[in-house]
C-alpha positions in Angstrom: 0.0 0.0 0.0 1.4 3.3 -1.1 1.2 6.0 1.6 0.6 9.7 0.8 4.2 10.4 2.0 5.8 8.8 -1.0 4.3 11.1 -3.7 4.7 14.0 -1.4 8.5 13.4 -1.0 8.8 12.8 -4.8 7.0 16.1 -5.5 9.3 18.0 -3.0 12.4 16.5 -4.6 11.2 17.5 -8.1 10.5 21.0 -6.9 14.0 21.3 -5.4 15.7 19.9 -8.6 18.0 22.6 -10.0 17.0 24.0 -13.3 19.4 24.1 -16.2 21.0 27.5 -16.9 19.7 29.4 -19.8 22.0 31.0 -22.5 22.3 34.3 -20.7 23.4 32.7 -17.4 25.8 30.5 -19.3 27.3 33.5 -21.0 27.6 35.6 -17.9 28.9 33.0 -15.5 32.6 32.3 -15.8 33.9 28.8 -15.5 35.6 27.9 -12.2 39.3 28.0 -12.6 42.1 27.0 -10.3 43.7 30.0 -8.9 47.4 29.7 -8.1 48.8 32.2 -5.7 52.3 33.4 -6.4 53.4 33.8 -2.8 52.5 30.2 -2.0 54.3 28.9 -5.1 57.4 31.0 -4.2 57.3 29.7 -0.7 57.5 26.1 -2.0 60.2 27.0 -4.6 62.3 28.6 -1.9 62.3 25.3 0.0 62.8 23.0 -3.0 65.3 25.0 -5.1 68.3 24.6 -2.7 67.6 20.9 -2.3 67.3 20.5 -6.1 70.6 22.3 -6.7 72.3 20.2 -4.0 71.0 17.0 -5.6 72.3 18.0 -9.0 75.7 18.9 -7.7 76.3 16.3 -5.0 73.6 13.6 -5.3 71.2 12.5 -2.7 73.4 13.5 0.2 73.8 17.0 -1.3 70.0 17.3 -1.6 69.5 16.3 2.1 72.4 18.5 3.2 71.0 21.5 1.3 67.5 20.9 2.8 68.9 20.8 6.3 71.0 23.9 5.8 68.0 25.7 4.3 66.0 24.8 7.4 68.8 26.1 9.7 68.9 29.4 7.7 65.1 29.8 7.9 65.1 29.2 11.6 67.8 31.7 12.2 66.1 34.3 10.0 62.7 33.7 11.8 64.4 34.0 15.2 66.0 37.3 14.1 62.7 38.7 12.9 60.9 37.7 16.1 63.6 39.3 18.3 63.4 42.5 16.2 59.6 42.6 16.3 59.6 42.0 20.1 62.1 44.9 20.6 60.0 47.2 18.4 56.8 46.3 20.2 58.5 47.1 23.5 59.6 50.4 22.2 56.0 51.2 21.0 54.6 50.2 24.4 57.0 52.5 26.2 56.2 55.4 23.9 52.5 54.9 24.2 52.7 54.8 28.0 54.9 57.9 28.1 52.4 59.8 25.9 49.4 58.8 27.9 51.1 59.7 31.2 52.0 63.1 29.8 48.4 63.7 28.6 47.0 62.6 31.9 49.4 64.8 33.9 48.2 67.7 31.8 44.5 67.0 32.8 43.3 65.1 29.8 40.7 62.3 30.1 42.0 58.8 29.8 40.1 58.2 26.5 41.5 61.4 25.1 45.0 60.4 26.3 44.6 57.0 24.5 43.5 58.7 21.3 46.5 61.0 21.5 48.8 58.1 22.0 47.2 56.4 19.0 48.2 59.3 16.8 51.8 59.3 18.2 52.3 55.5 17.8 50.5 54.3 14.6 51.9 50.8 15.0 49.6 50.2 18.0 46.8 52.6 17.1 44.3 49.9 16.7 44.7 48.6 20.2 44.7 52.1 21.7 41.5 53.0 19.9 40.0 49.7 21.0 40.9 50.5 24.6 39.4 54.0 24.3 36.1 52.5 22.8 35.9 49.9 25.6 36.5 52.6 28.2 33.6 54.7 26.7 31.3 51.7 26.8 32.5 50.7 30.3 33.4 47.1 29.1 36.4 44.9 29.6 39.7 46.3 28.4 41.7 43.9 26.2 44.7 44.8 24.1 46.8 41.9 22.8 49.7 44.2 21.7 49.6 46.3 24.9 48.9 44.0 27.8 50.8 46.2 30.3 48.6 49.2 29.4 45.4 47.2 29.6 46.3 45.7 32.9 47.3 49.1 34.4 44.1 50.7 33.1 41.9 47.9 34.5 43.7 48.0 37.9 43.2 51.8 38.1 39.5 51.5 37.3 38.9 48.6 39.6 40.6 50.0 42.7 40.1 53.7 42.1 43.8 54.5 41.8 45.2 57.5 40.0 45.6 56.4 36.5 48.6 58.6 35.8 50.5 57.1 38.7 49.6 53.5 37.7 50.5 54.1 34.0 53.7 55.8 35.1 54.7 52.8 37.1 54.0 50.6 34.0 56.0 53.0 31.9 59.0 52.7 34.2 58.8 48.9 34.1 58.5 48.9 30.3 61.4 51.2 29.8 63.6 49.2 32.3 62.8 46.0 30.4 63.5 47.7 27.1 66.9 49.1 28.3 67.8 45.6 29.7 66.9 44.0 26.3 69.0 46.5 24.4 72.0 45.9 26.7 71.8 42.2 26.4 71.4 42.3 22.7 74.6 44.4 22.4 76.4 42.0 24.7 75.3 39.0 22.7 76.3 40.5 19.4 79.9 39.1 19.8 78.8 35.5 20.7 76.3 35.5 17.8 79.0 36.7 15.4 81.4 34.0 16.6 78.6 31.3 16.2 78.0 32.6 12.6 81.8 32.4 11.8 82.0 28.9 13.2 79.0 27.8 11.3 80.5 28.9 8.0 84.0 27.6 8.8 83.4 24.0 7.5 82.3 25.2 4.1 85.3 27.5 4.0 87.6 24.6 4.8 86.1 22.5 2.1 86.7 25.3 -0.4 90.2 25.8 0.8 90.9 22.0 0.4 89.5 22.1 -3.1 91.7 25.0 -4.0 94.8 23.2 -2.6 94.1 20.1 -4.8 92.8 17.7 -2.1 89.5 17.4 -4.0 87.1 17.1 -1.0 84.1 17.8 -3.2 84.8 14.8 -5.4 84.9 12.6 -2.2 81.7 14.1 -0.8 79.8 13.9 -4.0 81.1 10.7 -5.6 81.3 8.2 -2.8 78.9 6.6 -0.3 81.0 7.6 2.8 81.3 11.1 1.5 77.5 11.3 1.1 77.1 10.1 4.7 79.7 12.6 5.9 77.9 15.4 4.0 74.6 14.6 5.6 76.1 14.2 9.1 78.0 17.5 8.8 74.9 19.4 7.7 72.9 17.9 10.6 75.7 18.8 13.0 75.7 22.4 11.7 71.9 22.6 12.1 72.2 21.3 15.7 75.0 23.8 16.4 72.9 26.7 15.2 69.9 25.5 17.1 71.9 25.2 20.3 73.4 28.6 19.9 70.0 30.1 19.2 68.6 28.4 22.4 71.4 29.8 24.5 71.2 33.3 23.2 67.5 33.4 22.9 66.8 32.9 26.6 66.8 36.6 27.2 63.3 38.0 26.9 61.9 41.5 27.4 58.9 40.3 29.3 
């Protein structure tokens, strides 16, 4: 026995069936194409090109060694960028706090002081304006780039403390941390330079031996023990750079 639900479901399915596009829709709509983004392609090429060149020049061991050395260089470059960004953010934080303290000492409202600091420090203007908007709405203060400022502002509002004094204490702490980071970076410049020289010394020795006629490149590229030594040497160089980076990267501003 056929229940009424069967033709009802069939009719609903037929009503929802997509109609074929007419000529106008087919002419207007563009076919879906695979979009290839150049930055993504270049990121892949930057990783594969050194390994491919190493494989062409020194075989499988050369490809592995080139990949390991590329990884070491990328990690060093990323660590340098992170350290520079951290130092720059500490500088922006100290400048923003100094500006807000000066505005508050002159009798300005905290919201006005935050907006003035946003004009002085464009790098953190978004967080400063977000703090000002949250203060107007009497909501929670959150600033991922300026946690010290948000914490000091919240502490002043919660306990009724003078905001200029609280922000001034936060400014002194930020400036002390910034000065310490700059001193430590200057003191660690020598050890980091020595580590860079020691990292490039094996390659210089290989080139020197090749110039003297010992032919180390032929041994490394044309024999199985040379391939193993090439891979082992590159891994040891990567381990040395990682160890030096771990030792010199323990100093943090916060």
